[in-house]
C-alpha positions as CSV (number, residue, x, y, z in Angstrom):
1,X,11.5,17.8,-5.9
2,X,8.7,20.8,-4.6
3,X,5.0,19.3,-4.9
4,X,2.6,21.8,-6.6
5,X,-1.2,22.4,-5.8
6,X,-2.0,24.0,-9.3
7,X,-4.7,25.8,-7.8
8,X,-6.8,22.9,-6.7
9,X,-7.4,21.5,-3.3
10,X,-5.3,18.2,-2.6
11,X,-5.1,16.3,0.8
12,X,-1.2,16.8,0.8
13,X,-1.5,20.6,1.7
14,X,0.1,20.1,4.7
15,X,3.8,21.9,4.7
16,X,5.9,19.1,3.4
17,X,3.9,16.3,3.3
18,X,3.6,16.8,-0.6
19,X,7.7,16.7,-0.7
20,X,8.1,13.8,1.6
21,X,5.3,11.8,-0.5
22,X,6.9,12.6,-3.8
23,X,10.8,12.1,-2.2
24,X,9.0,8.2,-1.4
25,X,8.0,7.5,-4.9
26,X,11.3,9.2,-6.1
27,X,13.2,6.2,-3.9
28,X,11.4,3.6,-5.9
29,X,11.4,4.9,-9.6
30,X,8.6,3.2,-10.5
31,X,7.3,3.3,-14.0
32,X,3.5,1.8,-13.6
33,X,1.9,3.7,-11.1
34,X,-1.5,3.3,-9.7
35,X,-3.2,5.9,-7.5
36,X,-6.4,5.3,-6.3
37,X,-8.1,8.4,-5.1
38,X,-7.0,11.0,-7.9
39,X,-10.1,13.4,-6.2
40,X,-8.6,17.3,-8.1
41,X,-5.6,15.3,-9.6
42,X,-3.1,17.6,-7.9
43,X,-1.2,14.6,-6.8
44,X,-1.4,13.2,-10.3
45,X,0.2,15.8,-11.6
46,X,3.1,16.0,-9.4
47,X,3.9,12.1,-9.6
48,X,3.6,12.6,-13.4
49,X,6.1,15.3,-13.5
50,X,8.3,13.3,-11.1
51,X,8.4,10.1,-13.4
52,X,9.1,12.5,-16.2
53,X,12.1,13.7,-14.6
54,X,13.2,9.9,-14.2
55,X,12.0,8.0,-17.1
56,X,11.4,10.8,-19.9
57,X,8.3,9.3,-21.6
58,X,8.6,5.7,-20.8
59,X,6.1,5.5,-17.5
60,X,2.5,5.4,-16.9
61,X,0.2,6.9,-15.0
62,X,-3.2,5.1,-13.9
63,X,-5.8,6.8,-11.8
64,X,-8.9,5.9,-10.3
65,X,-11.8,7.6,-8.8
66,X,-15.6,8.3,-8.5
67,X,-15.4,11.3,-9.8
68,X,-18.6,12.5,-8.7
69,X,-20.8,12.8,-5.7
70,X,-24.0,10.5,-5.2
71,X,-26.1,9.2,-2.6
72,X,-24.6,5.2,-4.0
73,X,-21.1,6.4,-1.7
74,X,-22.5,8.4,0.8
75,X,-21.2,5.8,3.4
76,X,-17.8,6.5,2.4
77,X,-15.2,9.8,3.6
78,X,-15.2,12.2,0.1
79,X,-13.4,15.0,0.6
80,X,-14.8,18.4,0.4
81,X,-14.6,19.8,-3.0
82,X,-15.5,23.0,-2.4
83,X,-13.1,25.8,-2.1
84,X,-12.6,27.7,0.9
85,X,-10.8,30.2,-1.3
86,X,-13.5,32.3,-3.2
87,X,-11.1,33.7,-6.1
88,X,-10.6,29.6,-7.1
89,X,-14.2,29.4,-6.9
90,X,-14.7,32.3,-9.2
91,X,-12.3,30.9,-11.5
92,X,-13.4,27.2,-11.8
93,X,-16.6,28.7,-11.8
94,X,-16.8,31.2,-14.3
95,X,-13.2,31.2,-16.2
96,X,-12.4,27.1,-16.7
97,X,-16.1,26.6,-16.3
98,X,-15.6,23.2,-14.8
99,X,-16.0,21.5,-11.8
100,X,-12.2,20.3,-10.9
101,X,-13.4,17.0,-9.5
102,X,-14.7,15.4,-12.6
103,X,-12.8,13.1,-15.0
104,X,-12.7,16.1,-17.7
105,X,-11.5,19.0,-15.6
106,X,-8.4,16.1,-14.1
107,X,-7.8,15.0,-18.0
108,X,-7.3,18.6,-18.5
109,X,-4.6,19.3,-15.7
110,X,-2.8,16.1,-17.0
111,X,-3.1,16.8,-20.8
112,X,0.7,17.6,-20.5
113,X,1.1,13.5,-20.5
114,X,-2.3,12.6,-22.2
115,X,-0.3,9.5,-23.9
116,X,1.0,8.3,-20.3
117,X,-2.0,8.8,-18.7
118,X,-5.1,6.3,-18.0
119,X,-8.3,7.6,-16.1
120,X,-10.8,5.1,-14.6
121,X,-14.1,6.5,-13.5
122,X,-16.2,4.2,-10.7
123,X,-15.7,2.4,-7.2
124,X,-12.5,0.7,-6.8
125,X,-14.4,-2.3,-5.1
126,X,-15.4,-3.1,-8.5
127,X,-13.3,-1.4,-10.8
128,X,-10.0,-2.9,-8.9
129,X,-11.0,-6.1,-9.7
130,X,-10.6,-5.6,-13.4
131,X,-7.5,-4.1,-13.6
132,X,-4.2,-6.4,-14.6
133,X,-1.9,-5.5,-11.5
134,X,1.0,-8.0,-13.3
135,X,3.4,-4.7,-14.2
136,X,2.1,-2.3,-11.7
137,X,4.8,-1.3,-9.2
138,X,3.7,1.3,-7.2
139,X,0.5,2.1,-5.4
140,X,-0.6,5.2,-3.8
141,X,-4.0,3.9,-1.8
142,X,-6.0,7.1,-0.9
143,X,-9.8,6.1,-2.4
144,X,-12.2,4.8,0.1
145,X,-11.8,5.0,3.9
146,X,-14.9,2.3,5.1
147,X,-13.0,-0.9,6.7
148,X,-14.3,-3.2,3.8
149,X,-13.1,-0.6,1.2
150,X,-9.5,-0.6,2.3
151,X,-9.5,-4.4,2.8
152,X,-10.8,-4.6,-1.0
153,X,-8.5,-2.3,-2.3
154,X,-5.5,-4.1,-0.4
155,X,-6.6,-7.4,-2.2
156,X,-6.9,-6.5,-5.1
157,X,-3.6,-5.1,-5.2
158,X,-1.4,-8.0,-3.5
159,X,0.3,-9.0,-6.9
160,X,2.3,-5.6,-6.9
161,X,3.9,-6.2,-3.4
162,X,4.4,-10.0,-4.8
163,X,6.3,-8.8,-7.5
164,X,8.4,-6.5,-5.2
165,X,6.4,-3.3,-5.3
166,X,5.4,-1.1,-2.6
167,X,1.9,-0.2,-1.5
168,X,1.8,3.5,0.1
169,X,-1.6,4.0,2.5
170,X,-2.6,7.1,3.1
171,X,-4.3,8.9,6.1
172,X,-2.9,5.2,8.1
173,X,-4.0,6.9,11.8
174,X,-7.1,8.8,10.9
175,X,-8.9,9.4,13.9
176,X,-12.6,9.6,12.1
177,X,-11.5,6.5,10.1
178,X,-10.3,3.5,12.3
179,X,-11.5,1.8,9.3
180,X,-7.8,2.5,7.2
181,X,-5.9,1.5,10.2
182,X,-7.5,-2.0,10.6
183,X,-8.0,-3.7,7.0
184,X,-3.8,-2.0,6.5
185,X,-2.8,-4.2,10.0
186,X,-5.0,-6.9,9.5
187,X,-3.3,-7.5,5.8
188,X,0.1,-6.6,6.7
189,X,-0.3,-9.2,9.6
190,X,-2.4,-12.1,7.3
191,X,0.2,-11.8,4.5
192,X,3.1,-11.6,6.5
193,X,4.7,-7.6,5.1
194,X,6.9,-5.2,6.4
195,X,5.2,-2.4,7.0
196,X,6.5,1.1,8.0
197,X,4.7,4.0,9.5
198,X,5.9,7.4,8.3
199,X,5.2,11.5,8.5
200,X,4.0,11.1,12.3
201,X,1.5,8.3,11.2
202,X,0.3,9.4,8.3
203,X,1.3,7.0,5.7
204,X,1.6,2.9,6.5
205,X,4.3,1.2,3.5
206,X,3.6,-1.8,3.0
207,X,5.9,-3.9,0.6
208,X,8.0,-8.3,1.2
209,X,9.8,-9.0,4.1
């Protein structure tokens, strides 16, 4: 399946990264998918299209993000939400009249699957503790990149691994965010999980031994 960008920004923009990611998801055929770090919703839309191909309407997508830029989260590495392409800037400002990094804009992008999608706005350090992980079978972790945040997110998703699910972490070996790798390595070691480093150290796939 080709990874589509839907005229928005996405972290999976490098050639082949999006398709590689979708193939990893397709292998596991999850029915309940959690994404931490939705951003503009491009990956969310691609995941929903893939899961619809596999399961028809028998799937659920849960997406969590801050969906806002504010001073409370200035310690976190938040992707640049401004477009380098002036045509995209004009399109969203004057035609769509929306900021693509808002929960309303992402809901609009995912409206085709509105009965399958549940979006949550807030900080993963608090929101993830409130989510029932019992039936979630796949997590794409691409939220806050600070060590404590990644550590919290992994620990909150631990039930997924225990139930034979998968956590796929983005930006494993990102030079300007060393806390990601540190938190993942500690989590894997402390729990004796299997970890595969994929796609030139971009992704870390965590599963039970």
